[in-house]
N, C-alpha and C positions, 0 to 999 in steps of 0.2 A: 595224617588219617586218608586212609582209604575212602574213596566215593563210591557208594554202592547206588545201585536201584532203589533202595530204600530212602537214600539219602535225596535221590532226585525225585521220589514220590511225596517225600514229605516237605519237600520246596514246593514244588507244585499244588499241594493239598492247600495251599493258600489260595483263595480265590482271585485276588490281585495277580499272584505271579502266573496260575494260570492264565489269566486274561492275556499276560504278557506272552506268554508262549502262544497262543492262538492267533494274537496280534503278529506274532512274529513269521506264520504262515502265511500271511495275505497271500492272497490271489490263487490260494489250493481251495477247490470247491469243499472238500472236506477234509478240515484241519485235525491233526491226530492229536491225541494225549495219551498219557503213560498208560499201560496195563495194571492191574493190581495184580500182585503175586497170589495164587492161592497155596497155603502152606500145607494142604494134604497133597497137592499134585506135584511132584518135583518136575515135571516137565513144564510147567506153567510159567517156570522162571526162564526158559530159552525163548518163549512168547513175548515175557516182559523185557528181556534182554534185546531180542530183535527189534522191539518199538523203538527201546532207547538208543539203537543204533541208528534208527530211520529218522529220530528227531535230533540226533547229534549235530546237525548244522545250524538248527534254529536255537540247541540250547547252547549250542559255543557263541552265538551271537549276542544272546543275551547277557552274557556276561555274569552268570548267577553267585557268584560270590566264593564259588569252590570250582576245581576242577575236577569233574568225573573222571573216573582212570578207563579211558576206553579201549586202552590194550588189553586190561583185565576183562572188561565184558566181553571183548571180541574171543580171548581166549576161553572163558568160561564157555561161551556160547558153541566153540566148536566141540569142546567136550560133551557138553550136554546133547548136541546133536548127534553124535557118536552113541551116546545112551539110548537116545530115541531111537534111533537106528536099529540098534540092538535090541530094545525092547519089542520093536514091531516085528523082527525076524522071529526072536524067539515065540511069542504068541501065534506064531502062523502055523496053520495047521500042519505044513508040511517041516516043521522045526523037528531038528534031530539033535543027538547029543553032539554032532559035528558043528551044527549051527551053532550050539552053544560054545563049544571049543574056539571055532573061529572068532567070534565075538569077544570072549572074556581072555582069551589067550594072546589074541592077534589086535584086532582091530582098536579095543578101547586100550590097552596098554601104549599101542603105537601115538594115540590121542593125548596122553597124560604128560610126555614130555613138553608138548607144545602148552601146556598149562603153567608150568614153571614159569 
């Protein structure tokens, strides 16, 4: 079964497991924790995935009992970043129909094959 950000968040919601993650980051002034996804904001997932990738070396060292699908996380992050870029461009005062076409017809479809 695919192990997702939610699986990681569930695992590290246990205080003992969270403490292990903090201890794995010994020597870091401010140890990192996982972000919590906000179901009402799609772009929050990208923030969660970026943090997951930042924590990858520590999570891998802990041998947590399952193997997160890191390549899937990275692919989802790439598509999400393209969507975030499109959103920013389309919200700009200077956005035109050409801007819409550029993102919907060219940039986003170009990112989708990398998601497969």
